[in-house]
N, C-alpha and C positions, 0 to 999 in steps of 0.2 A: 368098585372094589379092585378091578384089575390094575388100574392106574396107581392105587394106593400101594398094592403089593410091589409094583415096578419101582415106585419112588423109594420104598423102603430098601429095596435091593441095591439100586444105584447109590443112595445115600450111604449105605453100609459099605459098599465097595470103595467109593471115592474117599470116605473117611479113613477106611483102613489104608488105602494107597498113600494118602497124604500124611498120615500121623502114625504109622505103624512104629517108627522109632521113638516117637514121643511116648506112646503107650508102653512099649517094651523096655526102653532104656530108662525112663524115669521111674523111680521107685523110692520108698522112704529111705532117707540117708541122714545120718546124724552129721554133726559138724565137730566131732570130738577129736579127730585124727590131726596130727601135725603134718605139714608137707614136708617133702624131702628138700634137700639143697645140693643139686649136683652141678657144682662149679658155678662160675660167674659168666655174665654175658660179655663177650669181648667184641667191641664195635670195630669195624674195619672199612667202612665206606664213607668218605668225607662228603659233606654236603656239596652239591653241585654250585658252581659260581654263578649260574644264571638265576634269574629272578624266580622266587617261589611262585608256583601256580596259585591263583586265587582259591582260597578256601581249603588249601591242602597244607599238610606238615611233612617235613622230611623225616623219614624213618631210616636211620643210619645203617642198619644191617649189621650182621656179624654172626658169630657162633653162639648157640644158646641151647638150653634144655627144653625141649617140646614134649608135651605129654606129661605123665606124672607116675611116680611109684606109690603114691599115696594109698594106704590101705583102703581107705573109705571113698575111693573114686570109683567111676564105672569102668568096666573092662575095656571099652573102646578107647579109653584115654591112656592105656598102658601097653608097654613099659615106657618110661621116659627114655628119650634118645636124643643125642647131640646132633644138631643140624646147623647148617650155615645158609644164610640168605644174604643177598646183596641189598643195598640201600634202594628205596623208592619213595615216591610221594604218595600220601594217602589223604583222603577226605577227612577233615577234622570232625565232621559229623555225618550222621545217616542222611541219605537223600531224603528230602522233605516232601510233603504233599504239594507244596508251591512249586519246587523245582520240577517234580514230575508232571505237574499240570502244564508248565510251560512246554515241556518236551511234547506232550500230547497235543497241545494247541499248535505247535509249529510243524508237527509231522502227521497228525492224524492217527497216531498209533492206538490200536486196540489191544488191551492186555488179554492174556489167557483166560482170566476170570470172566471176561466179558464176551468171550466166544463160546458157541455151542460145543459140547463135549463130543470129540470125535471117537466113536466106539472102537474103530480099528486101531487107534493108538492106545486107548485106555485098556483094552483087552490084553495088550502085550505085557502089562504089569499085573495081570490077575492070573489065578490058576487056569490052566487049560480046561475048556468046557464050561466056563462060566457063561450062563445065558445072557443074551443081549436084552437090556430092558427095553421098554417102550420108548420110542423117540421123543414122546411128550415129556420125558424126564431127563433127557440128555440136553438140558438147558444151561445157560450161563449161570454161574454162581461160585461160591467159595465157602471155606470153613471159617465159622465165627465162634469165638468163645462166648458161651452162654452160661454163666454160673448158675448152678441149682440154688433152690431157697434153703436147702438144708444139707447136712453132711451126707455124702455118698460114698460108696466103696471106690477106692482109688485104682482098681484094676480095670474099670470100665470107662474108657475115655469118652464114649458116646454119650455119657451123662453130663458132659460139660462142652463138647464140641458139636456143633450143629451145621449141616450143610444148607446154606441160605441162598435161594434162588435170587439172583440180583445183587448179591454182595459183591463188591469190587473195591478197587483202590479209591474211587470217588464215592462209594457208598459202603463204608466199612462195616456196618451192622446190617445191611440190607437196603432195598430200595427207598424205604423212608428216611434213611439216614443221609447226612452229607458232611462236608468237611468245614462248615463254618466254625471258626474259632480253632481249627486244627491245621491251619496252613503251614505252621512251623513244626508239626509233629512228623516223625518218619512215615513215609508212604508204606502201606502194607497191602496185602493180598497181591504180592508180586511173585511171579513164577521166574524161574531161571532165564528163560527166553526174554522175558520183559526187562530184566536187569541188563542183559547183554545188549538189548536194543538201545536202552538209554545210554549205556556206556559208550557204544559206537557213536551215538549222537554227539556226546561231549568229548570224545577223543580220549577216553580212558578205558580201564578194564576192571573186571572183578579181581579181588585179591585171591592168591592162592591160600590154602589153609595155613602154610607155613608162614607166610608173610602176615597173615591176620594174627596169628597167636604171637608172633614176635612183636608185632606192634601193641597188642593188647597188654602184654606183660610190662611194657614201659620200662624196661631195664631191670625189673625186680624178678630175677630169676628164682625158681623154686618156691615162690610164695603161693599159698592157696588162693588168694584173691589178687586182683589186679593191683591193689594198693597195700597189700600186706597180708598178715595171717588172721586178722580179726575182720568179721563182716562188718561190724558197726563199731569202729574205734571211738571211744569216749561217747558212745551212743549216737554217733553221727552216720546217717544213711548217705552212701556214696554212690548209689546206683538205683535205678527204678526197678524194684523187684516186688515179689508178693509177700506181704506180712499178714499174719493171721492164719486161718485154717483153710488151706486149699482144698476144694475149689469154690466153696461157697461163701467164705468170709475174708474179704481183703480189708484190713483195717485201714490201709492207706497211710501208714505211719511215715512213709517217705515222701508223703505229699501228693501221691497219685494212686489211682486204681485202675487206670488203663494206660495207654501210651502217654508220654510226656513230651513237652516241646524239647527239641534238641538243645544241648547245652544247659540243661536244668541242673546238672551236677558238674563238680569240678572236673577238669580234663586231667588225663595222666601226664606223666613227665615228657611225653612226646607231643603234647598239645591236643590229643584225641579225646573227644567227648563220647560218652555212652558206649564205649567198648564192651562194657558189661551191663546187661539188663536193658530195659526199654523194648527193643525188638531183636530177635535173632537176626544174624546177617548172613547173607548168601556168600559163598566162596565159589571159585571155579573148579574145585576138586570134586571128582566122584567120591561117594561115601564108601569107605572100606572099613568094616569093624574091626579088622586085624591089621590096619595100616602100620601101627607102631611096632606090633609083633613081627611083621614082615621086615621092616626096616632094621629091627634088632637081630634078624636072623632066626626068630623063634617060631616063624611060620612060613610055609612055602609061598613062593611068589603068586599074586593073583593072575589068573589067566584071563587077561582083559579081552581077549578075543572072543570069549564066551559071554561075558558081561563085565564092564568096567567097574561095577558097583558090586559090593558084597555086604549083604545084610542077612545074618543067619535066621532072622525071624521071618524074612520075606524073600525067598529066592528069586522072585521075579521083580525085585526093586530096581528102579532106575533113579537113584537120588544123588543129590549134590550135598556137600558138607555145609552145615550152618553152624555159626559159632556165636558165642557171647551170652546165651540165654536171653530172657525176656522179662516183661512185668508180670509174667505168670509163673516164674521160677520161685518155689517156696521151700522153706526148710523142711516142711513135713511131707514133701512129695519129691521135688525135682530140682536138686541142688546144682543147677547148671550155670550159675552166675560166676563162673570161674574161667580163666583164660584157657585151661586145657580141656574144658567141657567141649563136646562135639555131638552132633547128631546128623541124621540123614533127612533130606526134605525132598519129596517127589519133584522131579525137574519140571513138570508141567502143572504144578499146583502151588497156590499160595495159601496163607492163612491170615487171620487178623493179628498175629504177633511175629511176622516174618518181614524184614526189609532188607536193606543193603547199603553199602558204601563203596566207593571205588578207589582205585589206585592208578598211578601213572608212572612209567618207567622213565628214568634219566637216560641219557645217552649211553650205549654200550652195556646195558644191564644184562647180567648173566646169572641167572638163578642156579645155585647148586646145592647138593646135599652132601653131608659128610656122616 
């Protein structure tokens, strides 16, 4: 009985730590509002004359509108601000299971999900005085989407997210699962440090949030979606998202009910696949719910000396920004399949719907804001 109580405690805390933003930021949202149109994107970085890195596309950089003033968007995306970013190379698709497997084979790297949970690190992200659970439950694992068999209240994320011992990038649903047939799917259950380690191995880096959103918009400034103002123009699905009644009924009208192979949908105008949907993508930025308000001079500057992250729903959060939404974003719950959408992800945790892609700097790159 003691171990059962302890397991419930740590499951609750780890779930809260990893998914607090998903739980609090996602709520029922309609798609009836029209987006704003604040100016055009102005490109200002010519493509380097050197050869294009394999598997990457040139993102020209320029001044654009980041965030949104859309009435029906989440508060963390507002207000829209004009920013400038210089050009960079970006992976055309998310890092796949096959690519990550090669990294692990060559380096022997062990991901965060495969390591025992370190209580001294975990408790830094929990309220003071949280009791330490039994060591028997501080075991490797990760959060797995487990759809209930019937409709459930949308306020309780524990009804569809489960901490599974032994879940990891190579066992996405737990120890009994594997990657057979999913070699070309995006790798998941990846924590921030895992993505950084892979990036260093291949000589790249994670994108900033600014770079990511600029790339995702593909030159379509002020549009609600990455391809225009309609989610399914002419009835065509352009990204892997959730159709049906979240979380229990995914009809799979887009052809998938889980992750999909990369490049399953058409690329944007920059040649990038799956910038929207499939899996959330990690960026290098700390999550700040008031980031755009601060940039617009509508909120005081963040005291990064106290905490580089700001999440009003969790003052102990240490989260990185994730972008793009995933196969779990649904019209009746979490409308995050938009370029401006943003959430926080615990830096030391992964889930079954979070992955990443990388960028590479040209010579003399200088990221600036305006």
